C-alpha positions as CSV (number, residue, x, y, z in Angstrom):
1,M,-0.5,0.2,0.2
2,S,3.4,2.5,0.7
3,Q,3.1,2.8,-3.2
4,L,-0.7,4.7,-3.0
5,I,0.5,6.8,-0.5
6,P,0.5,10.5,-2.0
7,A,4.0,12.1,-1.4
8,T,2.0,14.7,0.0
9,T,0.2,12.7,2.8
10,E,3.6,10.6,3.9
11,P,1.5,8.5,7.2
12,P,3.5,9.4,10.1
13,V,6.3,7.5,12.2
14,L,6.0,5.6,14.5
15,P,5.4,7.7,18.7
16,G,7.9,6.1,19.5
17,D,11.0,7.5,16.8
18,T,10.2,11.0,17.3
19,A,11.5,13.0,20.2
20,A,8.1,13.9,22.5
21,A,7.7,17.7,22.9
22,F,8.2,17.8,26.5
23,G,9.7,21.2,27.9
24,V,11.2,22.1,30.8
25,A,7.6,23.2,31.9
26,D,6.5,20.1,31.4
27,I,9.1,18.5,34.2
28,V,8.6,21.2,36.4
29,V,4.8,20.8,36.9
30,V,5.4,16.7,36.7
31,V,7.4,17.5,39.7
32,L,5.5,19.7,41.8
33,Y,2.2,17.2,41.5
34,F,4.4,14.1,42.8
35,A,5.7,16.7,45.9
36,F,2.6,17.9,46.3
37,V,0.6,14.8,45.9
38,L,0.1,13.7,50.0
39,A,-1.2,17.1,51.0
40,V,-4.8,16.7,50.2
41,G,-8.2,16.3,52.2
42,I,-10.7,13.4,51.6
43,W,-14.2,12.3,50.6
44,I,-16.2,9.5,49.4
45,G,-17.2,10.3,46.2
46,A,-14.1,11.8,44.5
47,S,-12.4,8.2,46.1
48,L,-15.0,6.5,43.6
49,M,-15.1,9.0,40.5
50,S,-11.0,8.0,41.0
51,S,-11.0,4.6,41.6
52,N,-12.7,3.7,38.5
53,V,-11.4,6.9,35.9
54,G,-8.3,5.7,35.4
55,S,-5.2,5.4,32.7
56,G,-7.6,2.5,31.0
57,L,-10.7,4.4,30.8
58,F,-9.1,7.6,29.8
59,I,-7.0,5.8,26.7
60,G,-10.2,3.1,26.5
61,L,-13.4,6.0,26.2
62,A,-12.1,8.2,24.4
63,G,-10.5,5.5,21.8
64,T,-14.6,4.0,21.0
65,G,-15.7,7.7,21.1
66,A,-13.3,8.4,18.6
67,A,-14.4,4.8,16.4
68,G,-17.5,5.0,17.2
69,G,-19.1,7.9,18.8
70,L,-21.6,9.6,22.1
71,A,-22.8,6.0,22.8
72,V,-19.7,4.4,24.7
73,G,-20.5,7.5,27.3
74,A,-23.9,6.0,28.1
75,F,-21.6,3.5,29.9
76,E,-21.2,6.8,32.8
77,W,-24.0,7.8,32.6
78,N,-25.5,4.1,33.7
79,A,-23.2,3.9,36.9
80,T,-25.5,7.2,38.1
81,W,-28.2,4.5,39.1
82,A,-25.6,1.8,40.3
83,L,-24.3,4.3,42.5
84,L,-27.3,5.0,43.7
85,A,-28.4,1.6,44.9
86,L,-25.2,1.0,46.2
87,G,-25.4,3.6,48.9
88,W,-29.0,3.3,49.1
89,I,-29.8,-0.4,48.8
90,F,-25.9,-2.0,49.0
91,V,-24.3,-0.2,51.8
92,P,-26.8,-0.7,54.2
93,V,-27.2,-4.0,54.3
94,Y,-23.4,-4.8,54.1
95,I,-23.1,-2.6,57.5
96,A,-25.7,-3.9,59.0
97,A,-24.0,-7.2,58.3
98,G,-20.9,-5.7,59.6
99,V,-18.4,-7.2,56.6
100,V,-14.9,-6.0,55.1
101,T,-15.2,-7.5,51.7
102,M,-17.5,-9.0,50.0
103,P,-16.9,-13.1,50.2
104,E,-16.6,-12.3,54.2
105,Y,-20.5,-10.8,53.6
106,L,-21.6,-13.7,51.2
107,Q,-19.8,-16.0,54.0
108,K,-21.9,-14.5,56.6
109,R,-25.5,-14.8,54.5
110,F,-24.9,-18.4,53.6
111,G,-22.0,-20.1,55.7
112,G,-20.0,-22.3,54.1
113,Q,-16.6,-21.1,52.3
114,R,-16.7,-22.5,49.3
115,I,-19.0,-19.3,47.9
116,Q,-16.4,-17.5,50.1
117,I,-13.3,-18.8,48.3
118,Y,-14.6,-18.8,45.3
119,M,-15.2,-15.2,45.6
120,S,-11.9,-14.4,46.2
121,V,-10.2,-16.2,43.9
122,L,-12.2,-15.2,40.8
123,S,-12.3,-11.1,42.0
124,L,-8.3,-12.0,42.2
125,I,-8.6,-13.6,38.0
126,L,-10.4,-10.3,37.4
127,Y,-8.6,-7.9,39.0
128,I,-5.1,-9.4,37.6
129,F,-6.1,-10.0,34.0
130,T,-8.9,-7.1,33.5
131,K,-7.7,-4.3,35.4
132,I,-4.4,-4.7,36.5
133,S,-3.3,-5.6,32.8
134,T,-5.6,-2.8,31.0
135,D,-4.2,0.1,33.2
136,I,-0.8,-1.0,32.8
137,F,-1.2,-1.1,29.2
138,S,-2.8,1.4,28.8
139,G,-1.1,4.0,30.8
140,A,2.0,2.5,28.8
141,L,0.4,2.9,26.0
142,F,-0.2,6.6,27.0
143,I,3.4,7.4,28.2
144,Q,5.0,5.7,24.9
145,I,2.8,7.9,22.7
146,S,3.4,11.3,25.1
147,L,7.5,11.3,25.8
148,G,8.8,7.8,23.8
149,W,10.1,6.5,26.6
150,N,10.8,3.0,26.7
151,L,8.1,1.6,27.3
152,Y,8.5,-1.4,30.0
153,L,11.4,1.2,31.7
154,S,8.9,3.7,32.1
155,T,5.9,0.9,33.2
156,V,8.3,-0.7,36.0
157,V,9.1,3.0,37.3
158,L,5.2,3.6,37.1
159,L,4.6,0.7,39.2
160,A,7.9,1.0,41.7
161,V,6.7,4.3,42.6
162,T,3.0,2.5,43.1
163,A,3.7,-0.2,45.0
164,V,5.6,2.5,47.9
165,Y,3.3,4.5,48.4
166,T,0.3,1.7,49.1
167,I,2.1,-0.8,50.9
168,A,4.0,2.1,53.3
169,G,0.2,4.0,53.3
170,G,-2.3,1.9,52.9
171,L,-6.0,1.8,52.1
172,T,-6.2,5.5,54.2
173,A,-3.6,7.4,51.8
174,V,-5.0,6.1,48.6
175,I,-8.1,7.7,49.3
176,Y,-5.9,10.9,50.7
177,T,-4.3,10.8,47.9
178,D,-7.4,9.7,45.2
179,V,-9.1,13.3,45.7
180,L,-6.0,15.4,44.8
181,Q,-5.8,13.4,41.6
182,T,-9.7,13.3,40.9
183,V,-9.4,17.3,41.0
184,I,-6.9,17.5,38.6
185,M,-7.6,14.7,36.2
186,V,-11.0,16.7,35.7
187,L,-9.6,20.1,35.6
188,G,-7.0,18.8,33.8
189,A,-9.2,16.7,31.3
190,L,-11.8,20.1,30.9
191,V,-8.6,22.3,29.7
192,L,-7.9,20.0,27.1
193,M,-11.9,19.9,25.7
194,F,-12.2,23.3,25.8
195,I,-9.2,24.1,23.4
196,G,-10.3,20.9,21.4
197,F,-14.0,22.2,20.8
198,E,-12.2,25.7,19.9
199,K,-10.4,24.3,17.4
200,V,-13.3,22.5,15.2
201,G,-15.8,25.1,15.9
202,W,-17.7,23.9,19.2
203,Y,-20.0,20.9,19.5
204,E,-21.9,22.1,15.9
205,G,-18.0,22.0,14.0
206,L,-17.6,18.8,15.7
207,Q,-21.1,17.1,14.4
208,E,-20.1,18.5,10.9
209,K,-16.4,17.4,10.8
210,Y,-16.7,13.8,12.7
211,I,-18.9,12.6,9.5
212,T,-16.5,13.9,7.6
213,A,-13.6,12.2,9.4
214,I,-12.1,10.3,6.2
215,P,-8.2,9.0,6.4
216,K,-7.0,9.3,2.4
217,I,-5.7,5.2,2.1
218,T,-8.9,3.6,2.7
219,V,-9.4,-0.3,1.9
220,P,-11.4,-0.6,-1.4
221,N,-14.8,-2.1,-1.5
222,T,-15.4,-1.2,2.3
223,T,-16.8,1.2,4.6
224,C,-15.1,0.7,7.3
225,H,-13.4,4.3,7.1
226,L,-17.0,6.0,7.2
227,P,-17.7,7.5,10.6
228,R,-21.4,6.0,11.7
229,A,-24.1,7.8,10.9
230,D,-25.5,7.0,14.6
231,A,-22.5,8.9,16.0
232,F,-24.6,11.7,17.7
233,H,-27.1,9.3,19.3
234,L,-27.2,7.0,22.2
235,F,-29.8,4.5,21.1
236,R,-29.2,2.6,18.2
237,D,-30.8,0.1,16.1
238,P,-31.2,-3.4,18.8
239,I,-29.6,-5.1,15.8
240,T,-27.6,-3.7,13.7
241,G,-26.3,-1.0,16.2
242,D,-22.3,-1.5,18.0
243,I,-23.8,-0.4,20.9
244,P,-27.6,-1.9,20.7
245,W,-30.0,0.4,23.2
246,P,-31.3,-2.8,24.3
247,G,-28.1,-4.3,25.7
248,L,-27.3,-0.6,27.1
249,I,-30.4,-0.5,29.5
250,F,-30.3,-3.9,30.6
251,G,-27.2,-5.2,29.7
252,L,-25.2,-2.8,31.1
253,S,-27.0,-2.2,34.1
254,V,-26.3,-6.1,35.1
255,L,-22.5,-4.9,34.5
256,A,-22.8,-1.9,36.1
257,L,-24.6,-3.2,39.4
258,W,-21.7,-5.7,39.6
259,C,-18.8,-2.8,39.6
260,W,-20.6,-0.4,42.0
261,C,-22.4,-2.3,44.6
262,T,-20.2,-5.4,44.4
263,D,-16.9,-5.0,43.7
264,Q,-14.1,-4.6,46.7
265,V,-12.4,-2.0,44.9
266,I,-15.5,0.4,44.6
267,V,-17.3,-1.2,47.6
268,Q,-14.4,-0.7,50.3
269,R,-14.3,2.9,49.8
270,S,-18.0,3.4,50.6
271,L,-17.3,0.6,53.6
272,S,-14.8,3.4,54.3
273,A,-17.9,6.3,55.5
274,K,-18.5,7.7,59.0
275,N,-21.7,6.4,58.5
276,L,-24.6,5.8,56.0
277,S,-25.3,9.4,55.2
278,H,-21.5,9.8,54.8
279,A,-21.7,7.0,52.4
280,K,-24.7,8.0,50.5
281,G,-23.6,11.5,49.8
282,G,-20.4,9.7,48.3
283,S,-22.3,7.9,45.8
284,V,-24.5,11.2,44.9
285,L,-21.1,13.1,44.1
286,G,-19.6,10.2,42.9
287,G,-22.9,10.0,40.6
288,Y,-22.6,14.1,39.6
289,L,-19.3,13.2,38.5
290,K,-19.8,10.5,36.7
291,I,-21.6,12.9,34.3
292,F,-18.5,14.5,32.9
293,P,-16.6,11.7,31.4
294,M,-19.1,11.5,28.2
295,F,-17.6,15.7,27.7
296,F,-14.1,15.4,28.7
297,I,-13.1,11.7,27.2
298,V,-15.7,10.7,25.1
299,M,-16.2,14.0,23.3
300,P,-12.3,14.7,23.1
301,G,-12.0,11.4,21.6
302,M,-14.3,12.3,18.6
303,I,-12.1,16.0,18.4
304,S,-9.3,13.6,17.7
305,R,-10.5,11.8,14.9
306,A,-11.8,14.4,13.2
307,L,-8.6,16.3,13.1
308,Y,-6.4,13.8,12.9
309,P,-8.2,11.4,10.2
310,D,-5.4,9.8,9.1
311,E,-3.8,8.8,12.3
312,V,-6.8,8.2,14.8
313,G,-9.4,7.2,12.3
314,C,-6.8,5.2,10.1
315,V,-7.9,1.7,8.5
316,D,-5.4,0.1,6.3
317,P,-3.6,-2.1,8.4
318,N,0.3,-1.2,7.0
319,I,-1.0,2.3,7.4
320,C,-2.0,1.2,11.2
321,K,0.8,-0.6,12.1
322,R,3.1,2.7,10.7
323,V,1.5,5.2,13.2
324,C,0.3,2.8,16.6
325,G,1.8,-0.8,15.9
326,A,-1.7,-2.3,15.5
327,A,-3.0,-3.4,12.3
328,V,-7.0,-2.9,13.3
329,G,-6.5,0.3,14.3
330,C,-5.3,3.3,15.6
331,S,-8.4,4.3,17.8
332,N,-7.1,4.6,21.4
333,I,-4.5,6.9,20.7
334,A,-6.5,9.3,20.0
335,Y,-6.7,10.9,23.6
336,P,-2.9,10.8,23.7
337,K,-2.9,12.5,20.7
338,L,-4.8,15.6,21.1
339,V,-2.7,16.1,24.5
340,I,0.9,16.1,22.2
341,E,-1.0,18.2,19.5
342,L,-3.3,20.7,21.3
343,L,-2.1,21.6,24.8
344,P,1.2,24.4,25.1
345,D,3.9,23.6,27.7
346,G,3.2,23.0,31.3
347,L,-0.3,22.4,30.4
348,R,0.9,19.5,28.3
349,G,3.4,18.3,31.8
350,L,-0.1,18.8,33.9
351,M,-2.0,16.4,31.6
352,I,0.9,13.7,31.5
353,A,1.0,14.1,35.9
354,V,-2.7,13.1,35.6
355,M,-2.8,10.1,32.9
356,M,0.5,8.9,35.6
357,A,-2.2,9.8,38.4
358,A,-4.7,8.0,36.9
359,L,-2.6,5.1,36.6
360,M,-1.3,5.1,39.9
361,S,-4.8,5.6,41.8
362,S,-6.2,2.7,40.5
363,L,-3.6,0.1,40.7
364,T,-3.2,1.2,44.4
365,S,-7.4,0.7,44.4
366,I,-6.8,-2.5,43.2
367,F,-3.7,-3.2,44.5
368,N,-4.7,-3.0,48.4
369,S,-8.5,-4.3,47.6
370,S,-6.2,-7.7,45.9
371,S,-4.3,-8.1,49.2
372,T,-7.8,-7.1,51.6
373,L,-8.9,-10.4,49.9
374,F,-6.2,-12.4,50.3
375,V,-5.4,-11.7,54.0
376,I,-8.9,-12.2,54.9
377,D,-10.6,-14.7,52.9
378,I,-7.5,-17.3,52.1
379,W,-4.6,-16.8,54.3
380,Q,-6.7,-16.4,57.6
381,R,-7.9,-20.3,56.2
382,I,-4.4,-21.7,55.9
383,R,-3.4,-19.7,59.2
384,R,-5.5,-19.6,61.7
385,Q,-3.8,-18.5,64.5
386,A,-1.9,-16.0,62.7
387,S,-1.0,-12.5,64.5
388,E,-1.7,-9.0,63.1
389,Q,2.0,-8.2,62.4
390,E,1.5,-11.2,60.4
391,L,-1.3,-10.5,58.3
392,M,0.1,-7.0,57.7
393,I,3.2,-8.5,56.4
394,V,1.9,-11.1,54.1
395,G,-0.7,-7.9,52.7
396,R,2.3,-6.1,51.4
397,V,3.9,-9.5,50.2
398,F,1.1,-10.1,48.3
399,I,1.1,-6.3,46.6
400,L,4.9,-7.1,45.4
401,I,3.5,-10.4,44.2
402,L,0.9,-8.6,42.1
403,V,3.4,-5.9,40.5
404,L,6.0,-8.7,39.5
405,I,2.6,-10.6,37.8
406,S,2.1,-7.5,36.4
407,I,5.7,-6.4,35.0
408,L,5.4,-10.5,33.3
409,W,2.3,-9.8,31.9
410,I,3.2,-6.3,30.2
411,P,4.4,-8.7,26.4
412,I,0.8,-10.1,26.4
413,I,-0.8,-7.0,26.5
414,Q,1.4,-5.3,24.1
415,S,1.1,-8.3,21.4
416,A,-2.3,-8.6,22.4
417,N,-3.7,-5.2,21.2
418,S,-6.2,-4.9,19.4
419,G,-7.2,-1.8,19.3
420,K,-10.5,-1.7,21.3
421,L,-9.4,-2.0,25.0
422,F,-12.8,-0.7,26.1
423,D,-14.3,-3.8,24.1
424,Y,-12.0,-5.9,25.8
425,I,-12.6,-4.6,29.3
426,Q,-16.4,-5.1,29.1
427,S,-16.5,-8.2,27.5
428,I,-14.7,-9.9,29.6
429,T,-16.7,-8.7,32.5
430,S,-19.7,-9.6,30.4
431,Y,-18.4,-13.4,31.0
432,L,-17.7,-13.7,34.2
433,A,-19.3,-11.5,36.3
434,P,-23.4,-11.6,35.6
435,P,-23.8,-14.4,37.8
436,I,-22.6,-12.9,40.7
437,T,-24.6,-10.1,40.2
438,A,-28.1,-12.1,39.7
439,L,-26.5,-13.5,43.4
440,F,-26.0,-10.4,45.2
441,I,-29.5,-8.9,43.9
442,L,-31.1,-12.4,45.3
443,A,-29.2,-12.5,48.6
444,I,-30.0,-9.2,49.6
445,F,-33.7,-9.3,47.9
446,C,-34.6,-12.9,48.2
447,K,-34.5,-14.8,51.9
448,R,-35.4,-18.4,50.8
449,I,-32.2,-18.0,48.4
450,N,-29.6,-20.3,50.3
451,E,-25.6,-22.0,50.0
452,P,-26.6,-24.9,47.6
453,G,-28.6,-22.7,45.1
454,A,-26.1,-19.7,45.3
455,F,-22.5,-21.9,44.3
456,W,-24.1,-23.7,41.8
457,G,-25.8,-20.9,40.4
458,L,-22.3,-19.6,40.1
459,M,-21.1,-22.8,39.1
460,F,-23.5,-23.3,36.0
461,G,-22.7,-19.1,35.6
462,L,-19.0,-19.4,35.3
463,A,-18.9,-22.7,33.0
464,V,-21.2,-20.6,30.5
465,G,-19.3,-17.5,30.7
466,L,-16.3,-19.2,30.3
467,V,-17.4,-21.4,26.8
468,R,-18.1,-18.1,25.3
469,M,-15.3,-16.3,26.1
470,I,-13.2,-19.0,24.7
471,I,-15.0,-19.3,21.6
472,E,-14.3,-15.3,21.4
473,F,-10.6,-15.9,21.9
474,I,-10.2,-18.5,19.2
475,Y,-12.2,-16.4,16.6
476,S,-10.8,-12.7,16.3
477,T,-12.5,-9.9,15.2
478,P,-12.0,-9.6,11.4
479,S,-10.3,-6.7,10.1
480,C,-11.8,-4.3,7.1
481,G,-12.3,-6.1,4.0
482,E,-11.8,-9.3,6.1
483,E,-14.7,-12.1,6.3
484,D,-16.4,-12.4,9.2
485,R,-16.2,-16.3,9.9
486,R,-17.2,-16.6,13.3
487,P,-19.7,-18.6,14.4
488,A,-23.2,-16.7,15.4
489,V,-23.3,-16.8,18.5
490,L,-20.4,-14.0,18.6
491,K,-21.5,-12.3,15.8
492,D,-25.1,-11.7,16.4
493,L,-25.0,-11.8,20.1
494,H,-23.4,-8.7,21.9
495,Y,-22.0,-9.3,25.0
496,L,-24.0,-7.2,26.8
497,Y,-27.4,-9.5,25.6
498,F,-24.9,-12.4,26.6
499,A,-24.4,-10.0,29.6
500,L,-28.6,-9.9,30.5
501,I,-28.9,-13.5,29.2
502,L,-26.2,-14.8,31.5
503,C,-27.6,-12.5,34.5
504,V,-31.1,-14.0,34.3
505,L,-29.7,-17.9,33.5
506,S,-27.8,-17.8,36.4
507,A,-30.7,-16.1,39.2
508,I,-33.1,-19.3,37.7
509,V,-30.8,-22.2,38.5
510,I,-30.4,-20.1,42.1
511,V,-33.8,-20.3,42.8
512,L,-34.8,-23.8,41.5
513,V,-32.0,-25.5,43.4
514,S,-32.7,-23.6,46.8
515,L,-36.4,-24.7,46.5
516,C,-35.1,-28.3,45.8
517,T,-33.0,-27.8,49.1
518,P,-33.9,-27.1,53.1
519,P,-33.9,-23.1,53.9
520,I,-31.7,-20.9,56.3
521,P,-33.9,-20.8,59.4
522,E,-34.7,-17.1,59.5
523,E,-33.1,-16.4,62.6
524,K,-29.8,-16.8,61.4
525,L,-30.9,-13.8,58.9
526,S,-30.7,-11.0,60.8
527,C,-28.7,-7.5,59.2
528,L,-27.9,-10.2,56.4
529,T,-31.1,-9.3,53.9
530,W,-32.8,-5.8,53.1
531,W,-36.1,-7.1,55.0
532,T,-33.9,-8.0,58.4
533,R,-31.1,-5.0,58.1
534,H,-32.5,-3.6,61.5
535,R,-33.4,-6.8,63.3
536,K,-30.4,-7.6,65.3
537,A,-28.9,-10.4,66.2
538,P,-29.5,-12.1,69.7
539,A,-26.1,-12.1,70.7
540,I,-23.3,-10.5,69.3
541,D,-20.5,-12.3,68.9
542,L,-17.2,-10.7,70.0
543,K,-14.7,-13.4,69.0
544,N,-15.7,-11.9,65.0
545,C,-15.4,-8.8,66.1
546,K,-13.8,-5.8,63.7
547,S,-12.2,-2.9,64.7
548,E,-13.2,0.9,62.8
549,A,-10.4,0.4,60.9
550,A,-11.8,-2.3,59.5
551,Q,-14.2,-0.8,58.1
552,I,-11.6,1.4,56.4
553,S,-9.0,-1.0,55.5
554,P,-8.2,-4.5,56.7
555,T,-4.7,-3.8,54.6
556,S,-4.4,-0.2,55.9
557,G,-2.3,-0.3,59.4
558,E,-4.0,1.2,61.8
559,S,-5.3,-1.9,63.4
560,D,-7.2,-3.1,61.0
561,L,-8.4,-6.3,63.1
562,V,-9.0,-6.4,67.0
563,N,-9.0,-9.9,67.2
564,S,-7.3,-11.0,64.4
565,A,-4.9,-12.6,66.7
566,E,-6.6,-15.0,69.3
567,S,-7.0,-13.8,72.8
568,G,-4.2,-15.5,73.9
569,D,-1.6,-13.5,72.0
570,K,0.8,-12.3,74.0
571,E,0.8,-7.8,74.3
572,E,3.5,-5.9,72.8
573,T,5.7,-5.3,74.9
574,A,6.4,-1.9,76.7
575,A,9.8,-1.2,75.8
576,K,10.7,1.1,72.4
577,P,11.9,-1.5,69.8
578,P,15.1,-1.1,68.2
579,C,15.3,1.4,65.1
580,W,15.3,-1.3,62.4
581,K,12.4,-3.1,64.0
582,M,10.5,0.5,64.1
583,V,11.8,1.1,60.5
584,C,10.3,-2.3,59.3
585,L,7.1,-1.9,61.3
586,W,6.5,1.2,59.9
587,F,7.2,0.1,56.2
588,C,4.6,-2.1,56.8
589,G,1.8,0.2,58.2
590,L,2.2,-1.0,61.9
591,S,2.1,0.8,65.1
592,T,5.4,0.7,67.2
593,S,2.8,1.4,70.2
594,P,1.2,-1.3,72.2
595,T,-1.9,-2.5,70.9
596,P,-4.9,-1.2,73.0
597,T,-6.8,-3.7,74.7
598,L,-11.1,-3.5,75.1
599,T,-13.2,-5.4,77.4
600,Q,-16.2,-7.1,76.3
601,E,-18.7,-4.0,76.8
602,E,-15.8,-2.0,75.0
603,R,-16.0,-4.4,71.9
604,A,-19.7,-4.3,72.2
605,A,-20.2,-0.9,72.3
606,L,-18.1,-0.2,69.4
607,E,-19.9,-3.2,67.2
608,Q,-23.0,-1.8,67.7
609,R,-21.9,2.1,66.3
610,L,-20.1,0.2,63.6
611,T,-23.1,-1.6,62.2
612,S,-25.5,1.0,63.1
613,I,-27.4,2.2,60.0
614,E,-29.1,5.2,61.8
615,E,-29.3,8.6,60.0
616,E,-29.9,11.9,61.4
617,P,-32.9,13.0,59.7
618,L,-31.6,16.8,58.3
619,W,-28.5,14.6,56.3
620,K,-31.1,12.5,55.2
621,N,-33.1,14.5,54.2
622,V,-30.6,16.5,52.6
623,C,-29.1,13.2,50.5
624,N,-32.6,12.1,49.2
625,A,-32.9,15.4,47.7
626,N,-29.7,15.2,45.5
627,A,-30.4,12.1,44.8
628,I,-33.9,12.9,43.4
629,L,-31.7,15.9,41.6
630,L,-29.0,13.8,40.1
631,L,-31.8,11.3,38.7
632,A,-33.4,14.1,37.0
633,I,-30.2,16.1,35.2
634,N,-29.4,12.1,34.2
635,V,-33.3,11.4,32.3
636,F,-32.4,14.9,30.7
637,L,-29.6,13.7,29.3
638,W,-30.1,10.5,28.1
639,A,-33.2,12.0,26.8
640,Y,-31.3,14.9,24.9
641,F,-28.8,12.9,23.4
642,G,-30.3,9.8,22.9
């Protein structure tokens, strides 16, 4: 194809072949940002937003927006409903149950161990092969395109810095830094959005330029190079649409409920709230923040294609390989391309800091959540007499292992780059998450569901999901101009439709098996369902009482588990430990002072306070009013862009 390229339209060289325009002002901004990153305040809603908006979302949303238009932004707007469900339905049950992790809730709700172990292992698999891997790949892609750094060196450095402040700070430090990072991400992206809109002539100009954004080199006898005619509409044809509207509303809700209401990374933010009203306020603020990605991520992705159609919108495999190294397309470079081309010195450095912050924020959340699941749900089953220090050290070592696995996974992710990062994330989630969504909904609202029904429903859903996922890996999506030889179950059944079907089938299996087996006694469901959340258990299990810090993070160092060790364990000596030991304790997040001993009455009062879902009438009404206003805004946006 190279001979077909006119001399005046030579395709751009690979980003790594050109020195990045990174000025002194950019370096100063990056240094100042990381020097200031620890001095921030805390707010649950901003933390919810920052945990979800990582570098993968920036590159994935902007790339899919460049390729297909506005519809992908509805993934963010759909999260509003799930966030409110988290604050008003799920969190009250979790708090009343006194749980720290989601597998722990299922263990309390159903008993036994196999469901909890299944959930912990599945969550760790999802974290490693979807969240960690895609965040690392997208962050490395951004740095490679923006700065021209070596892909592996830049990723290793970022992971090392991320691991150090994750290990040293725990979840509390992560939430602190998340707030500042959220502000920087939003402000920096808004600046880029305004510059981009000014370049294309605002929204009207974007509508005109996007539809005509066609690369000069195309594949003959195909329409791959043409922008979608429905690019500026959310609701698309249920059969031929790239994101069909029934799947967008119903199938996506299944994934949203899993992500925002049952995923440990997200839910632990709400469980660190001071009280239920605080958690609800965080959900409302998070819902407001989720309005903006459509405007400062998706639309800038479309602007990037309108301004640089030959690169962002390339379809010829040879051209795409020269632009971004992927033969199937280069839409993933849409956002980094805007940053490099449009932002002046200083602001460009700010956006580099934003993307580094997004990557570190997402990874720290996953590292902390993964170590929480491993220590509480797996390690404590192996070492039941483990002391608090052992639990903290094991959690930190597990984070280091995750970092090592992530570094080793980089070449695999780089070679598997299909140019559709966001579709990859959502499709994998659609194959594994729907059974979990079905289980949590039934666990909270249906008291008749028992352990055999829950377990076999999960097994059935996992088997069906793995079959679809394996088939999709075997039959890859064809490139432009290639014949689609995939089975009908792949090319005719959208992954959002599959998610909805899998959720319903899993729910049916759970209900049928539960009805065929003995029910759970009513008295054992106190505080564990929506209908029994106010019903306290007749006796308090002091042995399993959790401290307030455990509600914040079982991996942080401020006395995460009051009774993680048996009552017979020896207390810490009052003598001051050696300096080397104090340094080690600090690095692992452990206190150097003696652990305070609580009486049974004090522990009972502490558990009563931590599991209370009572709210002050004023703040309850404030949260309810803001939730109604948020829903009204959300419905208006769906209708306006629908």
